[in-house]
C-alpha positions in Angstrom: 53.7 -65.1 43.1 55.3 -63.2 40.3 57.0 -64.3 37.2 60.6 -62.9 36.9 62.5 -62.9 33.7 66.1 -61.6 33.5 67.3 -61.0 30.0 70.9 -60.2 28.8 72.2 -59.7 25.2 73.0 -63.5 25.3 69.3 -64.4 25.9 67.1 -65.3 28.8 69.3 -65.8 31.9 66.6 -66.5 34.5 62.9 -67.3 34.3 61.3 -68.1 37.7 58.3 -67.8 39.9 59.3 -65.5 42.7 57.7 -64.1 45.9 59.9 -60.9 45.9 62.5 -59.0 43.9 65.0 -56.4 45.1 66.7 -54.3 42.4 69.3 -51.6 42.3 67.2 -48.7 41.0 68.9 -45.5 39.8 67.2 -43.6 42.7 67.8 -46.3 45.3 67.0 -49.9 46.1 63.6 -51.1 44.9 61.5 -53.8 46.6 58.9 -55.5 44.4 56.1 -57.7 45.9 53.1 -59.3 44.2 50.4 -56.7 43.3 53.0 -53.9 42.8 51.8 -51.0 40.7 53.0 -50.9 37.1 56.6 -49.6 36.9 59.3 -48.9 34.4 62.6 -47.8 35.8 66.3 -47.7 35.0 68.7 -49.9 37.0 72.2 -49.1 38.1 75.2 -51.4 38.7 74.4 -53.4 41.8 72.8 -56.6 43.2 69.5 -58.0 42.0 68.0 -60.4 44.5 64.9 -62.5 44.4 63.2 -65.2 46.5 62.1 -68.4 44.8 61.1 -71.6 46.5 62.0 -70.1 49.9 65.6 -69.5 48.7 67.2 -66.1 48.1 69.2 -65.8 44.8 71.6 -62.9 44.1 72.9 -61.7 40.8 75.5 -59.0 40.1 73.9 -56.8 37.4 75.4 -54.1 35.2 72.6 -51.6 35.0 69.6 -51.8 32.6 65.9 -51.5 33.0 63.1 -53.2 34.9 59.4 -53.3 34.0 56.7 -54.5 36.5 53.2 -55.1 35.2 50.5 -57.6 36.3 52.9 -59.6 38.6 55.3 -59.9 35.7 58.8 -58.5 36.3 61.2 -58.2 33.4 64.8 -57.1 33.9 66.9 -56.3 30.9 70.6 -55.9 31.8 74.0 -56.0 30.1 75.2 -58.8 32.4 73.7 -60.9 35.2 76.2 -63.0 37.1 75.7 -65.6 39.8 78.1 -65.2 42.7 79.8 -68.6 42.2 80.4 -67.8 38.5 82.3 -64.6 39.3 86.1 -64.7 38.9 87.0 -62.6 42.0 90.7 -62.5 41.2 90.0 -61.2 37.7 87.7 -58.5 39.2 90.3 -57.5 41.7 92.9 -57.2 38.9 90.5 -55.0 37.0 90.1 -52.7 40.0 93.9 -52.4 40.3 94.3 -51.7 36.5 91.6 -49.0 36.7 93.3 -47.4 39.8 96.6 -47.3 37.9 95.0 -45.9 34.7 93.0 -43.3 36.4 96.0 -41.7 38.1 97.5 -41.1 34.6 94.5 -39.2 33.3 93.6 -35.6 33.6 90.0 -35.4 34.7 89.7 -31.9 33.2 90.7 -32.8 29.7 89.5 -36.4 29.6 86.2 -36.5 31.7 84.6 -39.2 29.5 87.6 -41.5 29.9 87.6 -41.0 33.7 83.8 -41.7 33.8 84.3 -44.9 31.7 87.1 -46.1 34.1 84.9 -45.3 37.1 82.1 -47.4 35.7 84.5 -50.2 35.0 85.7 -50.0 38.6 82.1 -49.9 40.0 81.3 -53.1 38.0 84.3 -54.9 39.3 83.6 -53.9 42.9 80.0 -55.0 42.6 81.2 -58.4 41.3 83.6 -58.8 44.2 81.0 -57.7 46.8 78.3 -60.0 45.4 80.7 -63.0 45.2 82.1 -62.5 48.7 78.8 -61.9 50.4 76.8 -64.5 48.6 79.1 -67.1 47.0 79.3 -70.6 48.5 82.0 -71.3 51.0 83.6 -73.8 48.5 83.7 -71.3 45.7 85.2 -68.6 48.0 87.8 -71.0 49.4 89.0 -71.8 45.8 89.3 -68.0 45.1 91.4 -67.5 48.3 93.6 -70.5 47.7 94.3 -69.6 44.0 97.8 -68.2 43.3 97.9 -64.6 42.2 97.5 -64.0 38.5 100.5 -62.7 36.6 100.4 -58.9 36.1 97.8 -58.5 38.8 
């Protein structure tokens, strides 16, 4: 067993005994099992998964860092959202806004703004994918039955 702690600017999000962790490393997906060698790595936008009590839990994370040492795994990330807490309609609206905004920019003269919009889109797409693949059927049904938001 390992101890997993997921920390965001709001405080400790998760603290659990886990048998495995899968994280979106900057160089690719990382699998962590008990006895893993010490590691400090950056994380990218993606899905953090872990197994606790025989159940796999998924979180949409927004980059950050992960440290592994002596069966202690610490993830520090800007956000960590459970699939059922993700507002899929809002995330889809964000993707549409970014697509509209990016068309109006000149990538040659505003590369920083284009990169910022691409990161925003990647975060929204990760939230959508995590919610749709791992949310409960009831939560997804509510999303599909909800009327479209104004301005979306």
